[in-house]
C-alpha positions as CSV (number, residue, x, y, z in Angstrom):
1,X,-3.7,-20.5,11.2
2,X,-4.4,-17.0,9.9
3,X,-0.7,-16.0,10.7
4,X,0.7,-19.0,8.9
5,X,-1.4,-18.0,5.7
6,X,-0.1,-14.6,5.9
7,X,3.5,-15.8,6.4
8,X,3.2,-18.2,3.4
9,X,2.1,-15.4,1.3
10,X,5.0,-13.1,2.2
11,X,7.5,-15.8,1.7
12,X,5.9,-16.6,-1.8
13,X,6.0,-12.9,-2.7
14,X,9.5,-12.4,-1.6
15,X,10.7,-15.5,-3.4
16,X,9.1,-14.2,-6.7
17,X,10.3,-10.7,-6.4
18,X,13.8,-11.5,-5.3
19,X,14.0,-14.0,-7.9
20,X,13.0,-11.6,-10.7
21,X,15.2,-8.9,-9.4
22,X,18.2,-11.0,-9.1
23,X,17.3,-12.4,-12.7
24,X,17.4,-9.0,-13.9
25,X,21.0,-8.5,-12.8
26,X,22.0,-12.0,-14.1
27,X,20.4,-11.8,-17.5
28,X,21.8,-8.2,-18.3
29,X,25.3,-9.3,-17.1
30,X,25.2,-12.5,-19.3
31,X,24.0,-10.2,-22.2
32,X,27.1,-8.3,-22.0
33,X,29.4,-11.4,-21.6
34,X,29.9,-11.1,-17.9
35,X,30.5,-14.2,-15.9
36,X,27.8,-15.0,-13.3
37,X,29.1,-17.3,-10.6
38,X,26.1,-17.6,-8.4
39,X,22.3,-17.0,-8.5
40,X,20.6,-17.6,-5.2
41,X,17.2,-16.9,-3.7
42,X,17.6,-16.6,0.0
43,X,20.7,-16.3,2.1
44,X,23.0,-19.1,3.4
45,X,23.2,-21.6,4.6
46,X,22.3,-23.4,1.3
47,X,19.4,-25.7,1.2
48,X,20.2,-27.0,-2.2
49,X,22.1,-26.0,-5.3
50,X,23.2,-27.0,-8.8
51,X,25.5,-25.8,-11.5
52,X,24.6,-25.1,-15.0
53,X,27.2,-23.8,-17.3
54,X,29.3,-21.2,-15.4
55,X,26.7,-20.4,-12.8
56,X,25.7,-22.0,-9.7
57,X,21.9,-21.7,-8.8
58,X,20.7,-22.3,-5.4
59,X,18.2,-21.8,-2.5
60,X,19.2,-20.3,0.8
61,X,17.5,-21.3,4.0
62,X,16.8,-17.5,5.0
63,X,14.0,-16.4,2.6
64,X,14.5,-12.7,3.2
65,X,16.5,-11.8,0.1
66,X,18.8,-13.2,-2.6
67,X,22.0,-12.3,-4.4
68,X,23.7,-12.8,-7.7
69,X,27.5,-12.9,-7.9
70,X,28.9,-11.5,-10.8
71,X,32.8,-11.8,-11.4
72,X,34.8,-8.7,-10.9
73,X,32.2,-6.8,-9.1
74,X,32.6,-5.3,-5.6
75,X,29.5,-6.3,-3.8
76,X,28.6,-7.9,-0.4
77,X,31.0,-10.8,-0.8
78,X,33.9,-8.3,-0.7
79,X,35.9,-11.0,-2.6
80,X,39.3,-9.2,-2.1
81,X,41.3,-12.1,-3.6
82,X,39.6,-11.9,-7.0
83,X,39.8,-8.1,-7.1
84,X,43.5,-8.3,-6.4
85,X,44.0,-10.3,-9.7
86,X,44.3,-8.4,-13.0
87,X,41.0,-7.8,-14.6
88,X,39.7,-10.3,-17.0
89,X,37.6,-9.7,-20.1
90,X,34.6,-11.5,-18.8
91,X,34.4,-9.5,-15.6
92,X,32.1,-6.7,-14.6
93,X,35.0,-4.3,-14.0
94,X,36.3,-4.7,-17.5
95,X,33.1,-3.6,-19.3
96,X,32.2,-0.2,-20.4
97,X,30.5,1.9,-17.8
98,X,27.1,2.1,-19.8
99,X,27.1,-1.8,-19.7
100,X,27.7,-2.0,-16.0
101,X,25.0,0.8,-15.4
102,X,22.4,-1.3,-17.3
103,X,23.5,-4.4,-15.2
104,X,23.0,-2.4,-12.0
105,X,19.5,-1.0,-13.2
106,X,18.5,-4.5,-14.5
107,X,16.9,-5.6,-11.1
108,X,15.1,-2.4,-10.6
109,X,13.8,-2.4,-14.1
110,X,12.4,-5.9,-13.9
111,X,10.8,-5.0,-10.5
112,X,9.1,-1.9,-12.1
113,X,7.9,-4.1,-15.0
114,X,6.4,-6.7,-12.7
115,X,4.7,-4.2,-10.5
116,X,3.1,-2.4,-13.3
117,X,2.0,-5.4,-15.0
118,X,0.3,-6.7,-11.7
119,X,-1.8,-3.5,-11.4
120,X,-2.6,-3.5,-14.9
121,X,-3.9,-7.1,-14.9
122,X,-5.8,-6.5,-11.6
123,X,-7.4,-3.2,-12.8
124,X,-8.5,-5.1,-16.1
125,X,-9.9,-8.1,-14.2
126,X,-11.5,-6.5,-11.2
127,X,-12.1,-2.9,-12.3
128,X,-12.3,-0.5,-9.2
129,X,-14.8,-0.4,-6.4
130,X,-15.2,2.6,-4.4
131,X,-17.6,4.9,-2.5
132,X,-18.6,8.1,-4.8
133,X,-17.8,11.5,-3.5
134,X,-21.3,12.5,-4.0
135,X,-22.1,10.8,-0.7
136,X,-19.8,13.1,1.4
137,X,-20.4,16.2,-0.7
138,X,-24.2,16.0,-0.7
139,X,-25.3,14.0,2.4
140,X,-22.4,14.6,4.6
141,X,-20.4,12.5,7.2
142,X,-20.6,10.8,10.4
143,X,-17.6,12.1,12.3
144,X,-15.7,9.3,14.4
145,X,-13.2,10.1,17.2
146,X,-10.5,10.7,15.0
147,X,-12.2,13.1,12.9
148,X,-13.6,15.1,15.8
149,X,-10.1,15.4,17.1
150,X,-9.2,17.5,14.0
151,X,-12.4,19.6,14.0
152,X,-15.0,17.6,11.8
153,X,-18.5,17.4,13.0
154,X,-21.3,14.9,12.1
155,X,-23.3,16.5,9.5
156,X,-20.4,18.2,7.8
157,X,-20.4,18.1,4.0
158,X,-16.8,17.5,2.5
159,X,-16.7,19.8,-0.6
160,X,-13.1,19.7,-1.6
161,X,-9.7,18.5,-0.7
162,X,-6.7,20.9,-0.8
163,X,-9.0,23.2,-2.8
164,X,-9.7,20.6,-5.6
165,X,-12.7,18.7,-6.5
166,X,-12.5,14.9,-5.7
167,X,-14.3,11.7,-7.0
168,X,-13.9,9.1,-4.3
169,X,-14.7,9.3,-0.5
170,X,-11.2,7.6,0.0
171,X,-9.6,10.9,-1.6
172,X,-10.3,12.7,1.8
173,X,-7.7,10.7,3.6
174,X,-5.5,9.4,0.7
175,X,-1.8,9.6,1.1
176,X,-1.7,12.0,-1.9
177,X,-4.1,14.4,0.0
178,X,-2.5,14.2,3.5
179,X,1.1,14.5,2.2
180,X,0.5,17.7,0.3
181,X,2.0,20.9,1.7
182,X,-0.6,23.1,3.5
183,X,-3.2,20.4,3.1
184,X,-6.8,21.2,4.0
185,X,-10.4,20.1,3.6
186,X,-13.1,22.5,2.6
187,X,-16.3,21.7,4.4
188,X,-19.8,23.0,4.5
189,X,-21.4,23.2,8.1
190,X,-24.9,24.7,8.6
191,X,-24.6,26.6,5.4
192,X,-21.2,28.1,6.1
193,X,-18.1,26.9,4.1
194,X,-15.1,26.3,6.1
195,X,-11.5,25.3,5.4
196,X,-10.3,22.8,8.0
197,X,-6.4,22.4,7.9
198,X,-4.9,19.1,8.1
199,X,-2.8,18.9,11.3
200,X,0.9,18.4,11.1
201,X,1.8,14.7,11.5
202,X,-1.9,13.7,10.7
203,X,-0.8,11.0,8.2
204,X,0.4,8.9,11.0
205,X,-3.0,8.3,12.0
206,X,-3.3,5.9,8.9
207,X,-1.3,3.4,10.9
208,X,-4.2,2.9,13.2
209,X,-6.1,-0.3,12.3
210,X,-9.5,1.4,13.2
211,X,-8.6,4.6,11.3
212,X,-11.4,4.3,8.5
213,X,-14.1,3.5,11.0
214,X,-13.0,6.1,13.5
215,X,-12.3,8.8,11.0
216,X,-15.4,9.6,8.7
217,X,-18.1,7.5,7.4
218,X,-20.5,8.9,4.7
219,X,-24.1,9.5,5.9
220,X,-26.5,7.3,4.3
221,X,-30.1,7.7,3.7
222,X,-32.3,4.8,4.9
223,X,-33.3,3.2,1.8
224,X,-34.2,-0.8,1.9
225,X,-32.6,-3.0,-0.5
226,X,-33.6,-6.3,1.1
227,X,-34.7,-7.9,4.3
228,X,-32.1,-9.8,6.7
229,X,-32.4,-13.5,6.9
230,X,-34.7,-14.6,9.7
231,X,-36.8,-11.4,9.7
232,X,-40.4,-11.3,8.5
233,X,-41.4,-7.8,8.5
234,X,-43.7,-5.8,6.0
235,X,-40.8,-3.6,4.5
236,X,-40.1,-3.7,0.8
237,X,-37.3,-2.9,-1.5
238,X,-37.1,0.9,-2.2
239,X,-39.1,1.9,1.1
240,X,-37.4,4.9,2.8
241,X,-37.5,5.0,6.4
242,X,-38.2,8.6,7.7
243,X,-39.4,8.4,11.2
244,X,-39.3,6.3,14.5
245,X,-42.2,6.9,17.1
246,X,-43.1,10.2,15.4
247,X,-39.4,11.5,15.5
248,X,-38.0,12.4,12.1
249,X,-34.9,10.5,11.0
250,X,-33.3,11.2,7.7
251,X,-29.8,9.2,7.8
252,X,-28.8,6.0,9.1
253,X,-26.7,7.1,12.3
254,X,-29.9,9.1,13.4
255,X,-31.9,5.8,13.0
256,X,-29.5,3.8,15.0
257,X,-29.4,6.4,17.9
258,X,-33.2,6.0,18.2
259,X,-33.1,2.2,17.9
260,X,-30.4,1.8,20.6
261,X,-33.0,3.2,23.2
262,X,-35.7,0.8,22.0
263,X,-34.0,-2.5,22.1
264,X,-36.2,-5.2,23.0
265,X,-39.2,-3.1,22.5
266,X,-41.6,-2.4,19.5
267,X,-41.0,0.8,17.5
268,X,-43.5,2.5,15.2
269,X,-41.7,3.0,12.0
270,X,-42.7,5.4,9.4
271,X,-41.9,4.6,5.9
272,X,-42.3,6.5,2.5
273,X,-43.4,4.1,-0.3
274,X,-44.3,5.3,-3.8
275,X,-45.5,8.6,-2.7
276,X,-47.3,7.3,0.4
277,X,-46.4,7.3,3.9
278,X,-47.0,4.2,5.9
279,X,-46.5,3.3,9.5
280,X,-45.5,-0.3,10.8
281,X,-45.0,-1.5,14.4
282,X,-41.8,-3.6,14.2
283,X,-40.0,-5.3,17.0
284,X,-36.3,-3.9,17.8
285,X,-34.0,-7.0,18.5
286,X,-31.3,-6.9,21.4
287,X,-28.8,-5.5,18.7
288,X,-30.8,-2.5,18.1
289,X,-32.0,-3.8,14.7
290,X,-35.3,-4.2,12.9
291,X,-34.2,-6.5,10.1
292,X,-33.3,-4.7,6.7
293,X,-30.4,-4.3,4.5
294,X,-29.5,-0.9,3.1
295,X,-28.9,-0.2,-0.6
296,X,-25.3,-0.7,-1.5
297,X,-23.6,2.6,-1.8
298,X,-20.5,1.3,-3.5
299,X,-19.9,1.9,-7.2
300,X,-17.7,-0.1,-9.7
301,X,-15.8,1.2,-12.7
302,X,-14.8,-1.6,-15.3
303,X,-12.0,-0.9,-17.8
304,X,-11.0,-2.3,-21.0
305,X,-7.5,-3.3,-21.6
306,X,-6.6,-0.1,-23.4
307,X,-8.0,1.8,-20.4
308,X,-6.5,-0.5,-17.8
309,X,-2.9,0.0,-19.2
310,X,-2.5,3.7,-18.3
311,X,-4.7,3.2,-15.2
312,X,-2.8,0.4,-13.9
313,X,0.6,1.9,-14.7
314,X,-0.6,5.3,-12.9
315,X,-1.4,3.3,-9.7
316,X,1.9,1.6,-9.9
317,X,4.0,4.6,-10.1
318,X,1.7,6.4,-7.8
319,X,2.7,4.1,-5.1
320,X,6.2,4.9,-5.6
321,X,5.7,8.7,-5.8
322,X,3.8,8.5,-2.6
323,X,6.4,6.6,-0.8
324,X,9.1,9.0,-1.9
325,X,7.0,12.0,-0.5
326,X,6.5,10.1,2.7
327,X,10.3,9.6,3.0
328,X,10.7,13.3,2.4
329,X,8.1,14.3,5.1
330,X,10.0,11.8,7.5
331,X,13.1,14.0,7.5
332,X,10.9,17.1,7.9
333,X,9.3,15.5,11.1
334,X,5.8,15.1,9.7
335,X,5.9,11.5,9.3
336,X,6.9,9.2,12.2
337,X,9.9,7.0,11.3
338,X,8.1,4.4,13.5
339,X,5.7,4.0,10.6
340,X,8.5,2.0,8.8
341,X,7.9,-1.8,8.8
342,X,10.0,-4.6,8.3
343,X,9.0,-8.3,7.4
344,X,6.9,-8.7,10.6
345,X,4.8,-5.5,9.6
346,X,4.8,-6.6,5.8
347,X,3.0,-9.8,6.8
348,X,0.0,-7.8,7.9
349,X,-0.3,-6.4,4.5
350,X,-1.4,-9.8,3.3
351,X,-5.0,-11.1,3.9
352,X,-5.7,-13.6,6.7
353,X,-7.2,-16.1,4.1
354,X,-5.7,-16.9,0.8
355,X,-7.0,-14.5,-1.9
356,X,-5.0,-14.5,-5.1
357,X,-6.3,-11.1,-6.1
358,X,-5.1,-9.4,-2.9
359,X,-1.9,-11.5,-3.2
360,X,-0.9,-10.2,-6.5
361,X,-1.9,-6.6,-5.4
362,X,0.2,-6.6,-2.5
363,X,3.0,-8.3,-4.3
364,X,2.8,-5.8,-7.1
365,X,2.9,-2.9,-4.6
366,X,6.0,-4.5,-2.7
367,X,7.7,-4.9,-6.2
368,X,7.3,-1.1,-6.8
369,X,8.6,-0.3,-3.3
370,X,11.5,-2.7,-3.7
371,X,12.5,-1.0,-6.9
372,X,12.4,2.5,-5.3
373,X,14.2,1.3,-2.2
374,X,16.8,-0.3,-4.3
375,X,17.4,2.9,-6.2
376,X,18.2,4.9,-3.1
377,X,21.9,6.2,-3.3
378,X,23.2,4.0,-0.4
379,X,26.4,2.0,-1.2
380,X,25.5,-1.7,-1.1
381,X,22.2,-1.0,-2.9
382,X,21.8,-0.8,-6.5
383,X,21.4,2.7,-6.3
384,X,24.8,3.3,-4.8
385,X,26.5,1.5,-7.6
386,X,24.4,3.7,-10.2
387,X,25.8,6.8,-8.4
388,X,29.3,5.7,-8.7
389,X,28.9,4.7,-12.3
390,X,27.3,7.9,-13.3
391,X,30.2,9.7,-11.6
392,X,32.6,7.5,-13.6
393,X,30.7,8.3,-16.9
394,X,30.7,12.0,-16.2
395,X,34.1,12.5,-14.9
396,X,35.9,9.8,-17.0
397,X,37.5,8.4,-13.9
398,X,36.3,5.3,-11.9
399,X,36.6,5.6,-8.1
400,X,39.4,3.2,-6.8
401,X,38.6,-0.4,-5.8
402,X,39.8,0.5,-2.3
403,X,37.3,3.4,-2.1
404,X,34.3,1.1,-3.4
405,X,35.2,-1.6,-0.9
406,X,35.0,1.0,1.9
407,X,31.8,2.5,0.5
408,X,30.3,-1.1,0.4
409,X,31.3,-1.6,4.0
410,X,29.6,1.6,5.0
411,X,26.6,0.9,3.3
412,X,26.2,-2.6,4.6
413,X,26.4,-1.0,8.1
414,X,23.6,1.4,7.1
415,X,21.4,-1.4,5.8
416,X,22.0,-3.5,9.0
417,X,21.1,-0.5,11.2
418,X,18.1,0.1,9.2
419,X,16.9,-3.7,9.4
420,X,17.5,-3.4,13.2
421,X,15.3,-0.4,13.4
422,X,12.5,-1.7,11.4
423,X,12.5,-5.0,13.3
424,X,12.4,-3.0,16.4
425,X,9.4,-1.1,15.1
426,X,7.7,-4.3,14.2
427,X,8.3,-5.6,17.8
428,X,7.1,-2.5,19.5
429,X,3.9,-2.5,17.3
430,X,3.0,-6.1,18.4
431,X,3.3,-5.0,22.1
432,X,1.3,-1.8,21.2
433,X,4.0,0.5,22.2
């Protein structure tokens, strides 16, 4: 059932994004008097279609894309018969290069606008919840297995990332941090300040589903917020646990270590309360717990609409910049090409239960990435058409139709090979290879 919910969200997101992308091409084409023959969401076979005016609108059975057919344009249809006829005034090829350029950029522009709007609205409605950097700067970290592999130790205090101050714990492993050239963390260990380099290729660790819990977790003082349901113990809100059976404990990880040795027994717990130190004999259950909830360490920032606009836009374009950097690092060998995902991998970006906020966040993110990918200078993508149009505008001479047809075929082969590659990645990940 969870997979069905995720697939349903993916199909809805793709339908929305492909629809507005192709609508961007269609509307700009119609604006300049070009004839739009077809507008389809999904690929053939056709489920249903209808004609309004000169345009046939339809829905294809394969919901992984869509297309718009503009008269006189060399596209994936490779309509040689039409292109062999003399150009007509309503055709794409008869219009000035600047108009054709706007048409080719129409889908990308609409996807960018949609992505930015989604991030702005979510930032305004939800604000941002995060762990403040004071936790890892002042109290230190618990180093998981992945952190230990790169040299972190429990108790280290992370002072800076790449030589700069930081605001949020997640900045320590953000893509922006890890993709920087010569990336490093500055830590304090036993009073000594050390620069710890980020190993080459470390960003690939982010693909591990357990990365965050196996990398670093902020150390937390043991301050009671409330009691767990079903526990009747004399602890109160604001109590701070400082010892177990006479042994000092300052942080939660130290408390857990002590309690794991006392499961099913009774522990003498030393507590600081209002300037006094009290002791209580408390039973430790079979999970190693004594029945309290810690103070919530998360912080939330809310934004006015005026504040949310630049903040949301920054996050939207930040996603594109980050993916562009990752693509560059892929050619350098620092990012594993196997991190590329196809539709199966993208499914896992959506939550397993329907959450509209998470749906729109993921949809907005995919919209920005779709715009970026379409702008790549690959024939058959919008970016390929843009390159040829810019060449025409600069040189004053358009490439021949034969050249454009050949480039379109090459681009389609490249895209087909890329699709095979990402589908293969998805399948290998399913089997843990």
